Every structure is written in C-alpha cells, then in structure tokens.
N, C-alpha and C positions, 0 to 999 in steps of 0.2 A: 216781712216784706223785704224783698231784695231790690236794690236800686243799682243801676249800672250807668256808668258815664259813657259807655260805648254801645252803640246800637247793635253791633254784631254779637256782643256778649248777651245782651237782653234777648235777642232773637234766638240765639243758641240755647239759652236757658228755657225759653218757652217751648222750643222744639223738643227738648228733652223732658218736658212735662213738669217743669218747676213752677208753672204759673201762666199768667197771661201777659201779653205785651201790647203796649200802645206805641205803634211805630209808624213812620211815614210809609206811604204807598210805594215810594221809590225803593226804600231799603228792604221792605218786606215782600216785594213782588216775587223774588226768586223762591222764597219759602212757600208762598201761596201757590205759585205755578206748579211747584214740585209736589204740592199736597202735604207738606210738612206742617203747615199752619193754615188755619181757616178763620175767616172773620167770624166773630161771635154773633154779631147782629148784621148780616148782610142786608136785611130788609130796611135798616136805618141808614145805610151808607148813601150819602147824597153825592151826586156828581160834583166833581170839583173839590171835594174834601181831600185833605192831604194826608190824613192818618186813619189807621184802622186799629181796632181792638181785636187781637187775635189770640188763638190758643190751639193746642193739639186737639183734633176732633175727637179722639178717643176719650179725652177727659170729660166730655160733655155727658157721658153716661153715669158718672159717679154722682151719688146723691148729694154730697156737699157742693159739688160743682154745679149741679142742676139748681140747687137752692140759691147759690150765688147768682147764677144767670137769671133766675126768676126775679130775685130781688133787684138786680141791676136793670132788668127790663121794666120793672115797676117804676123805676126812677126816670125812665125815658118818657115821661108824660108830656114834655114840652120839647120842641125842636127849635133850634136857633134860627131866626129869620134874618135879623140884622143886628147891629151892635147895640140896639136899645130895646128890642121887642122880642117876645117869644110867642109862639102859638101852639096849640095842642097838635100832637101828631095824629093825623086822621085815622090811622090804623088802630089806635088805642082808644079812640073816643066813640062811645056807643051812640 
C-alpha cells in the first residue's frame, strides 16, 4: 500500500495505474473531467459527499481488480444516514 501526504501525488499515482485513490471532489475534478480517473462506484455517490473513490477505467478489466471491486461492493451493504444510524442500500437489498 502506498500512502501519500500530498493529494497531487496520490492522484498522479492512480492516474498511472498504481492503484485507487480516495480524494476530494474538488481535487479530483480535473482528472475525472479529462477521463484520466473514473469513480469506482458512481451509483453509490450521494449528493453533497465530498470524496470519491477513483481509479483508471482500464484497470477494471483485470481479474484481480474485478475481484477487489466485487469484494468492496459486497461491503457496501449499509449506507451512512446520520451520525448514529445506518440503513441498507436499496439497490443491494432484494
């Protein structure tokens, strides 16, 4: 795992395919607009949230990356509602 103290370095590493980045919408907007990074789970992005989990779109076709994405999505069973309560994400509940 790589850890950066600078958002620009973290975004650059993700753009070069070294992994994923959790970064603010403000700092990641240019990379997203240019298509260098895409949100991993745009369907889970809630209005007003300040951060996105992003990666290079090409990486999503790799088996190990697909496995990670599938695992991560399985962990998104609950969505933050307020500071004390969670509720199931409707899209994942049968």
